[in-house]
C-alpha angles and dihedrals in degrees: 000000000000124000125232112265120209112239086221090061103043145349127218110274121228115211091192122032090219094057123069123212108232115217145170109250129203112211121198127283103016116321133111130198139158126247142105145273118240112218089191096065098012094236136126120239135185120228090268088062094250119143113252119208131197098029103170100172140010140184135190115265114256121256116274116258115267 
């Protein structure tokens, strides 16, 4: 399983600018949600496209069940 990554240390990397990297985000002080980081405007968004503030950590989503 993946480890939490501090948003101060690294951001999710997009290999293709047209494809977002979906992640699990930890939001201060104690909330989690899923969404993505936009390298274009350097902001976090949830899957509804709403801006998410105070993301302190993130991790890649796990693989889908087979």
